[in-house]
C-alpha positions in Angstrom: 185.7 -41.7 -35.9 187.2 -38.3 -36.1 186.8 -36.5 -39.3 189.8 -35.4 -41.4 191.7 -32.1 -40.2 190.8 -29.1 -42.4 193.5 -26.3 -42.7 191.8 -23.1 -43.4 195.2 -21.2 -43.3 197.9 -23.2 -44.6 201.7 -22.0 -44.1 203.0 -20.3 -47.5 206.4 -21.1 -48.9 208.0 -19.0 -51.3 209.7 -20.2 -54.3 212.1 -17.8 -55.6 212.9 -19.9 -58.8 210.7 -22.4 -60.4 211.5 -25.1 -63.2 208.2 -25.7 -65.0 208.7 -29.6 -65.0 206.2 -30.1 -67.8 208.7 -28.1 -70.2 211.6 -30.4 -69.5 212.7 -32.0 -73.0 215.5 -33.5 -74.9 216.0 -31.8 -78.0 218.0 -33.0 -81.1 221.2 -30.7 -81.6 221.0 -29.1 -84.8 224.8 -29.5 -85.4 224.9 -33.0 -84.1 221.8 -34.8 -84.9 222.6 -37.9 -82.9 222.9 -35.8 -79.7 220.3 -34.5 -77.6 220.3 -31.3 -75.7 218.5 -30.8 -72.1 216.0 -27.8 -72.4 213.3 -26.5 -70.0 211.7 -23.1 -68.9 211.9 -21.7 -65.5 210.7 -18.3 -63.8 212.8 -16.5 -61.4 211.8 -13.6 -58.8 215.7 -13.0 -58.0 219.0 -13.7 -59.6 220.5 -17.1 -59.1 222.2 -20.0 -60.4 221.1 -23.4 -62.1 223.2 -26.6 -62.5 222.3 -29.3 -64.5 223.7 -32.5 -63.3 223.8 -35.7 -65.5 223.4 -39.0 -63.7 223.0 -37.4 -60.5 223.3 -38.8 -56.8 221.5 -36.9 -54.2 223.8 -36.1 -51.0 223.3 -34.1 -48.0 222.1 -30.4 -48.0 220.3 -30.9 -51.4 223.6 -31.3 -53.2 223.7 -33.2 -56.5 227.0 -35.4 -57.4 227.6 -36.0 -61.0 228.5 -39.7 -61.0 229.9 -39.7 -64.6 231.5 -36.3 -64.5 234.6 -37.3 -66.8 232.5 -37.9 -69.7 229.5 -35.8 -68.8 230.5 -32.8 -66.6 227.7 -30.7 -65.1 226.5 -27.3 -66.7 226.1 -24.3 -64.6 224.7 -21.0 -65.5 223.7 -17.8 -64.0 220.2 -15.9 -64.5 218.5 -12.8 -63.7 215.3 -11.8 -62.5 212.6 -12.7 -65.1 209.5 -15.0 -65.9 209.3 -17.4 -68.8 213.2 -17.8 -69.3 214.2 -20.7 -71.3 217.5 -22.8 -71.1 219.0 -25.1 -73.8 222.1 -27.0 -73.5 224.8 -25.8 -75.5 225.5 -27.0 -79.0 228.3 -29.6 -79.0 227.6 -30.8 -75.1 224.8 -32.7 -75.9 224.0 -36.5 -74.4 224.7 -39.2 -76.9 222.2 -41.8 -75.1 223.2 -45.0 -77.1 226.3 -45.1 -75.3 224.5 -45.9 -72.0 222.7 -49.1 -70.9 218.9 -48.7 -70.9 218.9 -49.4 -67.2 221.2 -46.4 -66.5 218.5 -44.2 -68.0 215.8 -45.3 -66.1 215.4 -44.5 -62.2 214.9 -48.0 -60.7 213.8 -48.2 -57.0 217.2 -50.1 -56.1 219.4 -47.2 -57.3 219.9 -43.8 -55.9 221.4 -42.5 -59.4 219.0 -40.4 -61.3 219.7 -39.9 -65.2 219.1 -36.3 -64.8 219.2 -33.7 -62.1 218.6 -29.9 -61.9 219.4 -27.6 -59.2 218.2 -23.9 -59.2 219.2 -21.9 -56.5 218.2 -18.2 -55.4 219.3 -16.0 -52.7 216.3 -15.3 -50.7 215.4 -12.2 -48.8 216.5 -13.3 -45.6 220.1 -14.1 -47.2 219.9 -17.7 -47.2 220.2 -19.7 -50.4 216.9 -21.6 -51.3 217.2 -24.3 -53.8 214.5 -26.3 -56.0 215.8 -29.7 -57.0 214.3 -31.7 -60.0 215.0 -35.2 -60.4 214.2 -37.0 -63.7 214.4 -40.3 -65.7 214.2 -40.9 -69.2 211.7 -43.1 -71.3 210.9 -44.1 -74.6 207.7 -43.5 -76.4 206.5 -44.4 -79.8 208.9 -44.3 -82.5 211.8 -44.4 -80.2 211.2 -40.9 -79.3 213.3 -40.0 -76.0 211.1 -38.2 -73.4 211.9 -36.9 -69.8 209.8 -38.0 -66.7 210.1 -36.1 -63.4 210.3 -38.7 -60.7 210.4 -36.0 -57.9 210.6 -32.2 -57.4 211.2 -30.5 -54.0 212.3 -27.2 -52.5 214.5 -26.5 -49.4 214.2 -23.3 -47.8 214.9 -22.3 -44.3 216.4 -25.4 -43.5 213.5 -27.5 -44.2 212.5 -29.8 -47.1 209.2 -29.5 -49.1 208.2 -32.0 -51.9 206.3 -30.2 -54.7 203.4 -31.8 -56.1 200.5 -31.2 -58.6 197.3 -29.9 -57.3 194.7 -31.1 -59.9 192.1 -28.3 -60.9 194.4 -25.4 -60.6 194.1 -24.7 -64.2 190.5 -26.1 -64.9 192.0 -29.8 -65.8 192.5 -32.9 -64.0 193.8 -36.0 -65.5 192.7 -35.0 -68.9 189.2 -34.2 -68.0 187.8 -30.9 -67.9 186.1 -29.1 -65.0 183.6 -26.8 -66.2 184.4 -23.2 -65.1 185.7 -22.6 -61.8 182.8 -23.5 -59.6 182.5 -26.0 -56.7 181.7 -29.4 -58.3 178.9 -29.9 -55.5 177.1 -26.6 -55.2 178.0 -25.4 -58.6 177.7 -21.8 -57.4 180.5 -20.9 -55.1 184.5 -20.9 -56.3 186.3 -24.0 -55.7 189.4 -23.6 -53.7 189.7 -26.7 -51.2 192.2 -29.4 -52.3 191.8 -32.7 -50.7 194.5 -35.0 -50.0 196.0 -37.8 -50.6 194.4 -37.4 -54.4 194.9 -33.8 -54.7 191.9 -32.9 -56.6 190.9 -28.9 -55.9 187.1 -29.2 -56.3 185.1 -27.5 -53.5 184.2 -24.4 -51.9 184.9 -24.0 -48.1 181.1 -24.7 -47.2 180.6 -27.8 -49.1 184.3 -29.2 -47.8 183.3 -28.5 -44.1 179.9 -30.4 -44.7 181.5 -33.3 -46.5 183.7 -33.9 -43.8 181.1 -35.2 -41.7 179.3 -37.2 -44.4 180.5 -39.5 -47.0 184.0 -38.1 -46.8 185.3 -39.3 -50.3 186.4 -37.0 -52.8 183.6 -35.9 -55.3 185.8 -36.4 -58.2 187.6 -39.8 -57.8 185.9 -41.2 -54.8 189.0 -41.9 -52.8 188.7 -41.4 -48.9 189.9 -38.2 -47.9 192.7 -37.9 -45.5 192.8 -34.2 -45.2 191.5 -30.8 -46.4 193.6 -28.1 -47.3 192.5 -24.5 -48.5 194.4 -22.9 -51.5 193.5 -20.4 -54.3 193.4 -21.4 -58.0 195.3 -19.6 -60.7 193.5 -17.2 -63.2 
């Protein structure tokens, strides 16, 4: 059996605008406590436009159509070049979730409508428009607190679509567990910058990864079989 492929020089895809999915939330409207306002933080390396679409349906060319536009029209705003920008839906335009059925607030496998979609667009250096799409569902946690969960997030650039996924270990943590330091979990000396797929744990240096390919070939963190090795670089 051939060992899994090893990619030493992956293609780099530049994302001009990035919505930080962990910041997505529904916040009470101070002037209308029964209504909730969509809020999130994003980074932009150049100016562009963001459209927030309620009960969004995916269409061709990464377009999102509002299926309840009469009651919840999309919100569009322009942004400038800046990191750590925060958006919050204008007061008075919030969502009153109790008027919708519970089934409408969850993305079920048999429907192609998402409770919320966010399209972030920026004009790339080549003159083409790049877009990042974030599709979410809502769910209820303890004490009836409404939360947002990202179903999927993808980037469309130069006519191609790339799904965005978390690489565990980029920020010294994975699934709530701590990676001590930034070293490879096998040799404990070299910096780790090899991610393994499909589990997406970045936990090894290149030397240990190349050796592991011809041995047990199981992720040293979760013990799942490795189908692909990919070189990347950790943040900070």
